[in-house]
All heavy atoms as TSV, in Angstrom:
chain	resi	resn	atom	element	x	y	z
A	1	MET	N	N	40.608	118.755	-57.257
A	1	MET	CA	C	40.950	119.821	-58.099
A	1	MET	C	C	39.814	119.941	-59.125
A	1	MET	O	O	39.506	118.967	-59.797
A	1	MET	CB	C	42.268	119.562	-58.825
A	1	MET	CG	C	42.886	120.836	-59.385
A	1	MET	SD	S	44.606	120.517	-59.974
A	1	MET	CE	C	45.447	120.639	-58.465
A	2	SER	N	N	39.219	121.075	-59.216
A	2	SER	CA	C	38.064	121.160	-60.116
A	2	SER	C	C	38.551	121.404	-61.575
A	2	SER	O	O	39.578	121.958	-61.840
A	2	SER	CB	C	37.242	122.364	-59.676
A	2	SER	OG	O	37.844	123.631	-60.004
A	3	GLY	N	N	37.793	120.928	-62.460
A	3	GLY	CA	C	38.024	121.047	-63.914
A	3	GLY	C	C	38.154	122.519	-64.302
A	3	GLY	O	O	38.873	122.864	-65.142
A	4	ARG	N	N	37.307	123.330	-63.657
A	4	ARG	CA	C	37.283	124.736	-63.961
A	4	ARG	C	C	38.592	125.384	-63.611
A	4	ARG	O	O	39.088	126.268	-64.370
A	4	ARG	CB	C	36.101	125.433	-63.193
A	4	ARG	CG	C	36.011	126.869	-63.453
A	4	ARG	CD	C	34.932	127.373	-62.575
A	4	ARG	NE	N	34.143	128.357	-63.383
A	4	ARG	CZ	C	33.169	129.139	-62.876
A	4	ARG	NH1	N	32.854	129.016	-61.552
A	4	ARG	NH2	N	32.574	129.953	-63.568
A	5	ARG	N	N	39.139	125.090	-62.449
A	5	ARG	CA	C	40.426	125.715	-62.059
A	5	ARG	C	C	41.535	125.260	-63.006
A	5	ARG	O	O	42.407	125.961	-63.293
A	5	ARG	CB	C	40.724	125.355	-60.604
A	5	ARG	CG	C	41.760	126.255	-60.034
A	5	ARG	CD	C	41.893	126.151	-58.548
A	5	ARG	NE	N	43.010	125.266	-58.268
A	5	ARG	CZ	C	43.149	124.434	-57.281
A	5	ARG	NH1	N	42.172	124.403	-56.404
A	5	ARG	NH2	N	44.124	123.749	-57.091
A	6	ILE	N	N	41.515	123.940	-63.322
A	6	ILE	CA	C	42.562	123.445	-64.221
A	6	ILE	C	C	42.421	124.125	-65.621
A	6	ILE	O	O	43.417	124.501	-66.205
A	6	ILE	CB	C	42.473	121.920	-64.361
A	6	ILE	CG1	C	42.969	121.233	-63.127
A	6	ILE	CG2	C	43.321	121.446	-65.535
A	6	ILE	CD1	C	42.834	119.757	-63.093
A	7	ARG	N	N	41.230	124.358	-66.057
A	7	ARG	CA	C	41.036	124.885	-67.368
A	7	ARG	C	C	41.551	126.334	-67.492
A	7	ARG	O	O	41.955	126.762	-68.550
A	7	ARG	CB	C	39.551	124.974	-67.754
A	7	ARG	CG	C	39.021	123.641	-68.296
A	7	ARG	CD	C	39.446	123.534	-69.678
A	7	ARG	NE	N	39.107	122.189	-70.170
A	7	ARG	CZ	C	39.751	121.578	-71.123
A	7	ARG	NH1	N	40.805	122.181	-71.668
A	7	ARG	NH2	N	39.451	120.377	-71.543
A	8	SER	N	N	41.686	127.059	-66.315
A	8	SER	CA	C	42.093	128.405	-66.434
A	8	SER	C	C	43.680	128.554	-66.435
A	8	SER	O	O	44.207	129.624	-66.441
A	8	SER	CB	C	41.521	129.177	-65.204
A	8	SER	OG	O	42.098	128.717	-64.008
A	9	THR	N	N	44.357	127.393	-66.366
A	9	THR	CA	C	45.775	127.433	-66.380
A	9	THR	C	C	46.265	126.855	-67.677
A	9	THR	O	O	45.597	126.081	-68.417
A	9	THR	CB	C	46.337	126.554	-65.214
A	9	THR	OG1	O	45.854	125.236	-65.364
A	9	THR	CG2	C	45.992	127.104	-63.900
A	10	SER	N	N	47.482	127.210	-68.018
A	10	SER	CA	C	48.086	126.754	-69.319
A	10	SER	C	C	48.612	125.328	-69.164
A	10	SER	O	O	48.838	124.797	-68.026
A	10	SER	CB	C	49.256	127.658	-69.737
A	10	SER	OG	O	50.344	127.458	-68.863
A	11	LEU	N	N	48.775	124.648	-70.308
A	11	LEU	CA	C	49.325	123.355	-70.279
A	11	LEU	C	C	50.702	123.266	-69.708
A	11	LEU	O	O	50.990	122.388	-68.918
A	11	LEU	CB	C	49.395	122.791	-71.769
A	11	LEU	CG	C	49.877	121.387	-71.969
A	11	LEU	CD1	C	49.071	120.371	-71.144
A	11	LEU	CD2	C	49.943	121.038	-73.434
A	12	ALA	N	N	51.504	124.318	-69.923
A	12	ALA	CA	C	52.865	124.325	-69.348
A	12	ALA	C	C	52.764	124.482	-67.784
A	12	ALA	O	O	53.513	123.822	-67.098
A	12	ALA	CB	C	53.589	125.580	-69.859
A	13	GLN	N	N	51.790	125.217	-67.296
A	13	GLN	CA	C	51.653	125.319	-65.837
A	13	GLN	C	C	51.203	123.925	-65.252
A	13	GLN	O	O	51.696	123.563	-64.159
A	13	GLN	CB	C	50.628	126.432	-65.475
A	13	GLN	CG	C	51.133	127.805	-65.732
A	13	GLN	CD	C	49.983	128.806	-65.549
A	13	GLN	OE1	O	48.875	128.608	-66.083
A	13	GLN	NE2	N	50.268	129.900	-64.937
A	14	ILE	N	N	50.316	123.303	-65.907
A	14	ILE	CA	C	49.818	122.055	-65.422
A	14	ILE	C	C	51.003	121.007	-65.467
A	14	ILE	O	O	51.122	120.217	-64.498
A	14	ILE	CB	C	48.610	121.556	-66.210
A	14	ILE	CG1	C	47.403	122.469	-65.992
A	14	ILE	CG2	C	48.223	120.048	-65.854
A	14	ILE	CD1	C	46.289	122.208	-66.972
A	15	THR	N	N	51.728	120.985	-66.519
A	15	THR	CA	C	52.850	120.062	-66.687
A	15	THR	C	C	53.879	120.334	-65.556
A	15	THR	O	O	54.401	119.437	-64.947
A	15	THR	CB	C	53.457	120.149	-68.038
A	15	THR	OG1	O	52.449	119.856	-69.075
A	15	THR	CG2	C	54.602	119.165	-68.247
A	16	GLY	N	N	54.180	121.587	-65.352
A	16	GLY	CA	C	55.105	121.967	-64.293
A	16	GLY	C	C	54.601	121.528	-62.940
A	16	GLY	O	O	55.376	120.986	-62.123
A	17	SER	N	N	53.337	121.755	-62.697
A	17	SER	CA	C	52.729	121.275	-61.394
A	17	SER	C	C	52.850	119.762	-61.214
A	17	SER	O	O	53.183	119.279	-60.169
A	17	SER	CB	C	51.291	121.760	-61.294
A	17	SER	OG	O	50.784	121.435	-60.089
A	18	LEU	N	N	52.564	119.078	-62.401
A	18	LEU	CA	C	52.713	117.585	-62.301
A	18	LEU	C	C	54.090	117.173	-61.943
A	18	LEU	O	O	54.353	116.259	-61.113
A	18	LEU	CB	C	52.296	117.010	-63.638
A	18	LEU	CG	C	52.392	115.499	-63.825
A	18	LEU	CD1	C	51.540	114.787	-62.771
A	18	LEU	CD2	C	51.964	115.105	-65.231
A	19	HIS	N	N	55.142	117.843	-62.531
A	19	HIS	CA	C	56.522	117.475	-62.223
A	19	HIS	C	C	56.862	117.797	-60.764
A	19	HIS	O	O	57.537	117.002	-60.091
A	19	HIS	CB	C	57.503	118.285	-63.085
A	19	HIS	CG	C	57.495	117.731	-64.553
A	19	HIS	ND1	N	57.830	116.481	-64.864
A	19	HIS	CD2	C	57.130	118.406	-65.709
A	19	HIS	CE1	C	57.759	116.389	-66.233
A	19	HIS	NE2	N	57.305	117.515	-66.719
A	20	ILE	N	N	56.326	118.877	-60.243
A	20	ILE	CA	C	56.579	119.252	-58.823
A	20	ILE	C	C	55.887	118.174	-57.944
A	20	ILE	O	O	56.503	117.730	-56.942
A	20	ILE	CB	C	56.060	120.600	-58.509
A	20	ILE	CG1	C	56.996	121.673	-59.262
A	20	ILE	CG2	C	56.018	120.905	-57.042
A	20	ILE	CD1	C	56.399	123.089	-59.289
A	21	HIS	N	N	54.645	117.783	-58.259
A	21	HIS	CA	C	53.949	116.789	-57.503
A	21	HIS	C	C	54.791	115.516	-57.393
A	21	HIS	O	O	55.012	114.918	-56.390
A	21	HIS	CB	C	52.599	116.456	-58.041
A	21	HIS	CG	C	51.504	117.399	-57.648
A	21	HIS	ND1	N	51.458	118.694	-57.894
A	21	HIS	CD2	C	50.373	117.149	-56.955
A	21	HIS	CE1	C	50.374	119.249	-57.449
A	21	HIS	NE2	N	49.685	118.290	-56.794
A	22	ASN	N	N	55.224	115.085	-58.601
A	22	ASN	CA	C	56.017	113.836	-58.680
A	22	ASN	C	C	57.297	113.895	-57.920
A	22	ASN	O	O	57.783	112.958	-57.277
A	22	ASN	CB	C	56.231	113.386	-60.128
A	22	ASN	CG	C	54.974	112.908	-60.767
A	22	ASN	OD1	O	54.113	112.361	-60.087
A	22	ASN	ND2	N	54.842	113.124	-62.043
A	23	PHE	N	N	57.973	115.060	-57.970
A	23	PHE	CA	C	59.233	115.267	-57.246
A	23	PHE	C	C	58.974	115.093	-55.760
A	23	PHE	O	O	59.647	114.368	-55.045
A	23	PHE	CB	C	59.738	116.706	-57.468
A	23	PHE	CG	C	60.920	117.092	-56.658
A	23	PHE	CD1	C	62.228	116.586	-56.921
A	23	PHE	CD2	C	60.749	117.908	-55.495
A	23	PHE	CE1	C	63.274	116.966	-56.177
A	23	PHE	CE2	C	61.840	118.277	-54.730
A	23	PHE	CZ	C	63.084	117.770	-55.021
A	24	TYR	N	N	57.944	115.781	-55.246
A	24	TYR	CA	C	57.653	115.747	-53.731
A	24	TYR	C	C	57.130	114.328	-53.350
A	24	TYR	O	O	57.368	113.858	-52.236
A	24	TYR	CB	C	56.711	116.836	-53.285
A	24	TYR	CG	C	57.486	118.106	-53.143
A	24	TYR	CD1	C	57.308	119.152	-54.048
A	24	TYR	CD2	C	58.409	118.292	-52.165
A	24	TYR	CE1	C	58.070	120.308	-53.868
A	24	TYR	CE2	C	59.129	119.424	-51.980
A	24	TYR	CZ	C	58.951	120.436	-52.889
A	24	TYR	OH	O	59.624	121.583	-52.739
A	25	ILE	N	N	56.408	113.647	-54.197
A	25	ILE	CA	C	55.972	112.317	-53.934
A	25	ILE	C	C	57.206	111.427	-53.711
A	25	ILE	O	O	57.270	110.650	-52.760
A	25	ILE	CB	C	55.071	111.726	-55.038
A	25	ILE	CG1	C	53.672	112.420	-55.007
A	25	ILE	CG2	C	54.872	110.202	-54.921
A	25	ILE	CD1	C	52.900	112.267	-56.269
A	26	GLY	N	N	58.156	111.508	-54.613
A	26	GLY	CA	C	59.397	110.724	-54.434
A	26	GLY	C	C	60.131	111.096	-53.160
A	26	GLY	O	O	60.621	110.189	-52.471
A	27	LYS	N	N	60.230	112.377	-52.834
A	27	LYS	CA	C	60.909	112.776	-51.582
A	27	LYS	C	C	60.194	112.237	-50.375
A	27	LYS	O	O	60.769	111.800	-49.422
A	27	LYS	CB	C	60.939	114.297	-51.479
A	27	LYS	CG	C	61.886	114.986	-52.454
A	27	LYS	CD	C	63.274	114.802	-51.987
A	27	LYS	CE	C	64.227	115.645	-52.742
A	27	LYS	NZ	N	65.537	115.483	-52.380
A	28	LEU	N	N	58.807	112.312	-50.337
A	28	LEU	CA	C	58.055	111.826	-49.238
A	28	LEU	C	C	58.230	110.352	-49.045
A	28	LEU	O	O	58.405	109.826	-47.979
A	28	LEU	CB	C	56.596	112.195	-49.421
A	28	LEU	CG	C	56.172	113.661	-49.199
A	28	LEU	CD1	C	54.798	113.912	-49.720
A	28	LEU	CD2	C	56.306	113.987	-47.706
A	29	LYS	N	N	58.210	109.578	-50.188
A	29	LYS	CA	C	58.343	108.122	-50.126
A	29	LYS	C	C	59.700	107.743	-49.583
A	29	LYS	O	O	59.846	106.839	-48.792
A	29	LYS	CB	C	58.085	107.514	-51.476
A	29	LYS	CG	C	56.641	107.541	-51.940
A	29	LYS	CD	C	55.817	106.671	-51.123
A	29	LYS	CE	C	54.456	106.556	-51.675
A	29	LYS	NZ	N	53.585	105.659	-50.883
A	30	ALA	N	N	60.742	108.423	-50.042
A	30	ALA	CA	C	62.123	108.145	-49.507
A	30	ALA	C	C	62.251	108.421	-48.060
A	30	ALA	O	O	62.802	107.663	-47.299
A	30	ALA	CB	C	63.130	108.970	-50.342
A	31	LYS	N	N	61.653	109.525	-47.621
A	31	LYS	CA	C	61.731	109.892	-46.214
A	31	LYS	C	C	60.954	108.916	-45.382
A	31	LYS	O	O	61.307	108.509	-44.243
A	31	LYS	CB	C	61.285	111.320	-45.983
A	31	LYS	CG	C	61.461	111.815	-44.568
A	31	LYS	CD	C	62.856	111.756	-44.066
A	31	LYS	CE	C	63.745	112.841	-44.567
A	31	LYS	NZ	N	65.104	112.778	-43.881
A	32	GLN	N	N	59.789	108.506	-45.912
A	32	GLN	CA	C	58.951	107.609	-45.237
A	32	GLN	C	C	59.668	106.243	-44.961
A	32	GLN	O	O	59.650	105.716	-43.892
A	32	GLN	CB	C	57.708	107.272	-46.013
A	32	GLN	CG	C	56.812	106.176	-45.381
A	32	GLN	CD	C	55.911	105.540	-46.427
A	32	GLN	OE1	O	56.051	105.701	-47.565
A	32	GLN	NE2	N	54.976	104.768	-45.899
A	33	GLU	N	N	60.395	105.826	-45.922
A	33	GLU	CA	C	61.226	104.548	-45.791
A	33	GLU	C	C	62.235	104.702	-44.691
A	33	GLU	O	O	62.524	103.807	-43.927
A	33	GLU	CB	C	61.839	104.153	-47.141
A	33	GLU	CG	C	60.813	103.663	-48.156
A	33	GLU	CD	C	61.388	103.398	-49.469
A	33	GLU	OE1	O	62.654	103.271	-49.603
A	33	GLU	OE2	O	60.680	103.232	-50.442
A	34	GLN	N	N	62.901	105.893	-44.655
A	34	GLN	CA	C	63.920	106.163	-43.638
A	34	GLN	C	C	63.301	106.170	-42.244
A	34	GLN	O	O	63.969	105.685	-41.306
A	34	GLN	CB	C	64.609	107.463	-43.878
A	34	GLN	CG	C	65.480	107.573	-45.153
A	34	GLN	CD	C	66.016	108.960	-45.378
A	34	GLN	OE1	O	65.621	109.879	-44.733
A	34	GLN	NE2	N	66.888	109.057	-46.335
A	35	LEU	N	N	62.122	106.662	-42.095
A	35	LEU	CA	C	61.526	106.789	-40.759
A	35	LEU	C	C	60.672	105.666	-40.292
A	35	LEU	O	O	60.322	105.627	-39.144
A	35	LEU	CB	C	60.622	108.087	-40.795
A	35	LEU	CG	C	61.272	109.384	-40.967
A	35	LEU	CD1	C	60.210	110.484	-41.156
A	35	LEU	CD2	C	62.142	109.674	-39.767
A	36	PHE	N	N	60.442	104.715	-41.152
A	36	PHE	CA	C	59.496	103.680	-40.911
A	36	PHE	C	C	59.813	102.933	-39.539
A	36	PHE	O	O	58.886	102.734	-38.744
A	36	PHE	CB	C	59.471	102.645	-42.006
A	36	PHE	CG	C	58.295	101.691	-41.828
A	36	PHE	CD1	C	56.997	102.078	-41.974
A	36	PHE	CD2	C	58.549	100.357	-41.437
A	36	PHE	CE1	C	55.918	101.154	-41.815
A	36	PHE	CE2	C	57.488	99.417	-41.288
A	36	PHE	CZ	C	56.190	99.876	-41.443
A	37	GLU	N	N	61.046	102.571	-39.272
A	37	GLU	CA	C	61.359	101.856	-38.061
A	37	GLU	C	C	61.391	102.737	-36.788
A	37	GLU	O	O	60.918	102.342	-35.799
A	37	GLU	CB	C	62.687	101.143	-38.221
A	37	GLU	CG	C	62.648	99.940	-39.133
A	37	GLU	CD	C	63.962	99.161	-39.157
A	37	GLU	OE1	O	64.686	99.167	-38.130
A	37	GLU	OE2	O	64.244	98.559	-40.211
A	38	ASN	N	N	61.919	103.925	-36.972
A	38	ASN	CA	C	62.061	104.809	-35.788
A	38	ASN	C	C	60.828	105.605	-35.455
A	38	ASN	O	O	60.612	105.936	-34.267
A	38	ASN	CB	C	63.234	105.780	-36.014
A	38	ASN	CG	C	64.557	105.055	-36.116
A	38	ASN	OD1	O	64.737	103.973	-35.521
A	38	ASN	ND2	N	65.492	105.602	-36.868
A	39	ASP	N	N	60.022	105.922	-36.421
A	39	ASP	CA	C	58.850	106.790	-36.151
A	39	ASP	C	C	57.724	106.349	-37.126
A	39	ASP	O	O	57.416	107.005	-38.087
A	39	ASP	CB	C	59.165	108.249	-36.324
A	39	ASP	CG	C	58.126	109.154	-35.744
A	39	ASP	OD1	O	56.958	108.742	-35.489
A	39	ASP	OD2	O	58.440	110.370	-35.568
A	40	PRO	N	N	57.068	105.186	-36.816
A	40	PRO	CA	C	56.029	104.663	-37.748
A	40	PRO	C	C	54.868	105.613	-37.929
A	40	PRO	O	O	54.265	105.633	-39.006
A	40	PRO	CB	C	55.669	103.355	-37.122
A	40	PRO	CG	C	56.153	103.395	-35.730
A	40	PRO	CD	C	57.291	104.359	-35.706
A	41	ASP	N	N	54.507	106.361	-36.893
A	41	ASP	CA	C	53.395	107.360	-37.009
A	41	ASP	C	C	53.754	108.424	-38.075
A	41	ASP	O	O	52.907	108.782	-38.894
A	41	ASP	CB	C	53.042	107.968	-35.656
A	41	ASP	CG	C	52.459	107.016	-34.681
A	41	ASP	OD1	O	51.864	106.000	-35.103
A	41	ASP	OD2	O	52.575	107.238	-33.477
A	42	LEU	N	N	54.927	109.007	-37.982
A	42	LEU	CA	C	55.321	109.972	-38.929
A	42	LEU	C	C	55.395	109.370	-40.355
A	42	LEU	O	O	54.997	109.970	-41.326
A	42	LEU	CB	C	56.647	110.639	-38.550
A	42	LEU	CG	C	57.151	111.743	-39.441
A	42	LEU	CD1	C	56.020	112.891	-39.624
A	42	LEU	CD2	C	58.401	112.326	-38.908
A	43	ALA	N	N	55.923	108.140	-40.392
A	43	ALA	CA	C	56.023	107.436	-41.667
A	43	ALA	C	C	54.654	107.313	-42.327
A	43	ALA	O	O	54.471	107.479	-43.516
A	43	ALA	CB	C	56.737	106.092	-41.495
A	44	MET	N	N	53.593	106.931	-41.500
A	44	MET	CA	C	52.245	106.776	-41.950
A	44	MET	C	C	51.700	108.134	-42.452
A	44	MET	O	O	51.032	108.191	-43.432
A	44	MET	CB	C	51.372	106.209	-40.925
A	44	MET	CG	C	50.025	105.959	-41.331
A	44	MET	SD	S	49.840	104.793	-42.725
A	44	MET	CE	C	49.989	103.303	-41.947
A	45	LEU	N	N	51.950	109.164	-41.700
A	45	LEU	CA	C	51.563	110.494	-42.127
A	45	LEU	C	C	52.164	110.867	-43.462
A	45	LEU	O	O	51.467	111.399	-44.385
A	45	LEU	CB	C	51.932	111.522	-41.050
A	45	LEU	CG	C	51.605	113.030	-41.387
A	45	LEU	CD1	C	50.107	113.192	-41.557
A	45	LEU	CD2	C	52.170	113.942	-40.321
A	46	LEU	N	N	53.426	110.641	-43.667
A	46	LEU	CA	C	54.054	110.970	-44.919
A	46	LEU	C	C	53.468	110.117	-46.045
A	46	LEU	O	O	53.258	110.629	-47.155
A	46	LEU	CB	C	55.584	110.700	-44.833
A	46	LEU	CG	C	56.333	111.665	-43.952
A	46	LEU	CD1	C	57.801	111.283	-43.911
A	46	LEU	CD2	C	56.159	113.121	-44.294
A	47	ASP	N	N	53.100	108.901	-45.783
A	47	ASP	CA	C	52.491	108.055	-46.770
A	47	ASP	C	C	51.103	108.621	-47.186
A	47	ASP	O	O	50.752	108.596	-48.327
A	47	ASP	CB	C	52.351	106.594	-46.184
A	47	ASP	CG	C	51.785	105.664	-47.294
A	47	ASP	OD1	O	52.432	105.578	-48.359
A	47	ASP	OD2	O	50.799	104.985	-47.023
A	48	ASN	N	N	50.348	109.117	-46.187
A	48	ASN	CA	C	49.105	109.706	-46.445
A	48	ASN	C	C	49.141	110.967	-47.286
A	48	ASN	O	O	48.407	111.164	-48.239
A	48	ASN	CB	C	48.304	109.993	-45.158
A	48	ASN	CG	C	47.846	108.743	-44.455
A	48	ASN	OD1	O	47.749	107.650	-45.005
A	48	ASN	ND2	N	47.623	108.864	-43.164
A	49	VAL	N	N	50.159	111.805	-46.942
A	49	VAL	CA	C	50.412	112.981	-47.761
A	49	VAL	C	C	50.769	112.637	-49.229
A	49	VAL	O	O	50.330	113.253	-50.170
A	49	VAL	CB	C	51.474	113.853	-47.044
A	49	VAL	CG1	C	51.838	115.057	-48.020
A	49	VAL	CG2	C	50.953	114.416	-45.768
A	50	ALA	N	N	51.675	111.652	-49.350
A	50	ALA	CA	C	52.032	111.171	-50.663
A	50	ALA	C	C	50.846	110.656	-51.421
A	50	ALA	O	O	50.732	110.857	-52.653
A	50	ALA	CB	C	53.142	110.150	-50.580
A	51	ALA	N	N	49.956	109.992	-50.775
A	51	ALA	CA	C	48.716	109.437	-51.458
A	51	ALA	C	C	47.865	110.615	-51.947
A	51	ALA	O	O	47.365	110.518	-53.054
A	51	ALA	CB	C	47.920	108.578	-50.446
A	52	VAL	N	N	47.719	111.654	-51.182
A	52	VAL	CA	C	46.907	112.800	-51.624
A	52	VAL	C	C	47.592	113.480	-52.845
A	52	VAL	O	O	46.948	113.819	-53.852
A	52	VAL	CB	C	46.695	113.827	-50.470
A	52	VAL	CG1	C	46.079	115.116	-51.015
A	52	VAL	CG2	C	45.836	113.221	-49.391
A	53	LEU	N	N	48.928	113.689	-52.794
A	53	LEU	CA	C	49.611	114.243	-53.896
A	53	LEU	C	C	49.521	113.365	-55.171
A	53	LEU	O	O	49.403	113.844	-56.232
A	53	LEU	CB	C	51.079	114.427	-53.510
A	53	LEU	CG	C	51.430	115.660	-52.608
A	53	LEU	CD1	C	52.887	115.702	-52.330
A	53	LEU	CD2	C	50.956	116.962	-53.298
A	54	SER	N	N	49.571	112.024	-54.903
A	54	SER	CA	C	49.374	111.069	-56.026
A	54	SER	C	C	48.012	111.203	-56.727
A	54	SER	O	O	47.916	111.173	-57.943
A	54	SER	CB	C	49.584	109.647	-55.559
A	54	SER	OG	O	50.901	109.445	-55.144
A	55	GLU	N	N	47.017	111.427	-55.915
A	55	GLU	CA	C	45.634	111.640	-56.514
A	55	GLU	C	C	45.607	112.838	-57.343
A	55	GLU	O	O	45.059	112.898	-58.444
A	55	GLU	CB	C	44.609	111.732	-55.374
A	55	GLU	CG	C	44.358	110.430	-54.681
A	55	GLU	CD	C	43.349	110.572	-53.522
A	55	GLU	OE1	O	42.625	111.578	-53.461
A	55	GLU	OE2	O	43.283	109.674	-52.690
A	56	HIS	N	N	46.242	113.958	-56.824
A	56	HIS	CA	C	46.292	115.179	-57.611
A	56	HIS	C	C	47.182	114.968	-58.867
A	56	HIS	O	O	46.781	115.531	-59.943
A	56	HIS	CB	C	46.940	116.321	-56.755
A	56	HIS	CG	C	46.072	116.789	-55.651
A	56	HIS	ND1	N	46.341	117.966	-55.029
A	56	HIS	CD2	C	44.926	116.358	-55.125
A	56	HIS	CE1	C	45.406	118.191	-54.106
A	56	HIS	NE2	N	44.520	117.201	-54.128
A	57	ALA	N	N	48.225	114.221	-58.737
A	57	ALA	CA	C	49.075	114.012	-59.911
A	57	ALA	C	C	48.302	113.251	-61.011
A	57	ALA	O	O	48.505	113.531	-62.190
A	57	ALA	CB	C	50.328	113.270	-59.478
A	58	VAL	N	N	47.482	112.321	-60.599
A	58	VAL	CA	C	46.634	111.570	-61.636
A	58	VAL	C	C	45.719	112.517	-62.265
A	58	VAL	O	O	45.613	112.504	-63.559
A	58	VAL	CB	C	45.952	110.406	-60.891
A	58	VAL	CG1	C	44.835	109.880	-61.803
A	58	VAL	CG2	C	46.870	109.329	-60.412
A	59	ALA	N	N	45.047	113.388	-61.582
A	59	ALA	CA	C	44.146	114.346	-62.186
A	59	ALA	C	C	44.921	115.308	-63.126
A	59	ALA	O	O	44.468	115.582	-64.225
A	59	ALA	CB	C	43.464	115.195	-61.117
A	60	LEU	N	N	46.130	115.769	-62.722
A	60	LEU	CA	C	46.910	116.577	-63.565
A	60	LEU	C	C	47.353	115.821	-64.848
A	60	LEU	O	O	47.311	116.420	-66.004
A	60	LEU	CB	C	48.156	117.117	-62.839
A	60	LEU	CG	C	47.827	118.123	-61.724
A	60	LEU	CD1	C	49.121	118.320	-60.849
A	60	LEU	CD2	C	47.342	119.439	-62.274
A	61	ALA	N	N	47.796	114.613	-64.690
A	61	ALA	CA	C	48.243	113.823	-65.874
A	61	ALA	C	C	47.073	113.588	-66.805
A	61	ALA	O	O	47.278	113.633	-68.026
A	61	ALA	CB	C	48.825	112.481	-65.373
A	62	GLU	N	N	45.892	113.345	-66.333
A	62	GLU	CA	C	44.701	113.181	-67.151
A	62	GLU	C	C	44.377	114.462	-67.900
A	62	GLU	O	O	44.078	114.483	-69.098
A	62	GLU	CB	C	43.499	112.763	-66.329
A	62	GLU	CG	C	43.611	111.347	-65.855
A	62	GLU	CD	C	42.530	110.918	-64.884
A	62	GLU	OE1	O	41.728	111.777	-64.446
A	62	GLU	OE2	O	42.452	109.771	-64.504
A	63	GLU	N	N	44.538	115.560	-67.241
A	63	GLU	CA	C	44.309	116.860	-67.869
A	63	GLU	C	C	45.324	117.140	-68.979
A	63	GLU	O	O	44.958	117.654	-70.120
A	63	GLU	CB	C	44.247	118.037	-66.857
A	63	GLU	CG	C	43.947	119.373	-67.462
A	63	GLU	CD	C	42.570	119.551	-68.067
A	63	GLU	OE1	O	41.685	118.753	-67.709
A	63	GLU	OE2	O	42.393	120.428	-68.888
A	64	VAL	N	N	46.594	116.902	-68.698
A	64	VAL	CA	C	47.679	117.021	-69.692
A	64	VAL	C	C	47.302	116.170	-70.917
A	64	VAL	O	O	47.381	116.595	-72.089
A	64	VAL	CB	C	49.060	116.643	-69.127
A	64	VAL	CG1	C	50.058	116.522	-70.216
A	64	VAL	CG2	C	49.470	117.690	-68.123
A	65	ALA	N	N	46.968	114.907	-70.711
A	65	ALA	CA	C	46.645	114.011	-71.799
A	65	ALA	C	C	45.489	114.471	-72.597
A	65	ALA	O	O	45.471	114.467	-73.847
A	65	ALA	CB	C	46.405	112.574	-71.279
A	66	HIS	N	N	44.400	114.975	-71.922
A	66	HIS	CA	C	43.261	115.464	-72.556
A	66	HIS	C	C	43.572	116.645	-73.442
A	66	HIS	O	O	43.143	116.762	-74.609
A	66	HIS	CB	C	42.208	115.860	-71.490
A	66	HIS	CG	C	40.940	116.435	-72.101
A	66	HIS	ND1	N	40.034	115.724	-72.730
A	66	HIS	CD2	C	40.482	117.705	-72.065
A	66	HIS	CE1	C	39.054	116.454	-73.189
A	66	HIS	NE2	N	39.331	117.696	-72.762
A	67	ARG	N	N	44.355	117.568	-72.914
A	67	ARG	CA	C	44.725	118.785	-73.698
A	67	ARG	C	C	45.614	118.442	-74.856
A	67	ARG	O	O	45.501	119.039	-75.931
A	67	ARG	CB	C	45.412	119.822	-72.730
A	67	ARG	CG	C	44.439	120.465	-71.864
A	67	ARG	CD	C	45.049	121.686	-71.187
A	67	ARG	NE	N	44.190	122.249	-70.231
A	67	ARG	CZ	C	44.381	123.426	-69.681
A	67	ARG	NH1	N	45.443	124.141	-70.082
A	67	ARG	NH2	N	43.572	123.902	-68.822
A	68	GLU	N	N	46.536	117.492	-74.686
A	68	GLU	CA	C	47.381	117.101	-75.786
A	68	GLU	C	C	46.549	116.466	-76.862
A	68	GLU	O	O	46.807	116.644	-78.109
A	68	GLU	CB	C	48.492	116.176	-75.293
A	68	GLU	CG	C	49.523	116.921	-74.514
A	68	GLU	CD	C	50.633	116.039	-73.895
A	68	GLU	OE1	O	50.394	114.770	-73.817
A	68	GLU	OE2	O	51.733	116.527	-73.519
A	69	ASP	N	N	45.453	115.629	-76.472
A	69	ASP	CA	C	44.615	115.022	-77.511
A	69	ASP	C	C	43.861	116.144	-78.251
A	69	ASP	O	O	43.631	115.975	-79.427
A	69	ASP	CB	C	43.660	114.095	-76.775
A	69	ASP	CG	C	44.302	112.774	-76.364
A	69	ASP	OD1	O	45.426	112.490	-76.828
A	69	ASP	OD2	O	43.643	112.084	-75.556
A	70	ASP	N	N	43.397	117.147	-77.521
A	70	ASP	CA	C	42.674	118.273	-78.170
A	70	ASP	C	C	43.540	118.994	-79.125
A	70	ASP	O	O	43.057	119.424	-80.157
A	70	ASP	CB	C	42.123	119.232	-77.080
A	70	ASP	CG	C	40.919	118.667	-76.333
A	70	ASP	OD1	O	40.420	117.588	-76.764
A	70	ASP	OD2	O	40.494	119.235	-75.324
A	71	ASP	N	N	44.829	119.186	-78.830
A	71	ASP	CA	C	45.722	119.924	-79.648
A	71	ASP	C	C	46.217	119.110	-80.791
A	71	ASP	O	O	46.605	119.662	-81.836
A	71	ASP	CB	C	46.989	120.367	-78.831
A	71	ASP	CG	C	46.572	121.439	-77.900
A	71	ASP	OD1	O	45.458	122.073	-77.955
A	71	ASP	OD2	O	47.405	121.746	-76.924
A	72	GLY	N	N	46.207	117.769	-80.656
A	72	GLY	CA	C	46.759	116.872	-81.729
A	72	GLY	C	C	45.788	116.499	-82.648
A	72	GLY	O	O	45.396	116.463	-83.668
């Protein structure tokens, strides 16, 4: 996610996106655990998707913290 694209959105939008990312990361992890024994390939795919979302969530959290520091 580029800093330029994040800058064009509001803090509320970024925070909302962060919450959505975290919600889906939790859903993916729970489903991955359910599928691990029966379909390990799908479980691994879900783990990879959760990892990508986690990377995005870290970037979003850093941007939120940065903006809150700028405002405070």
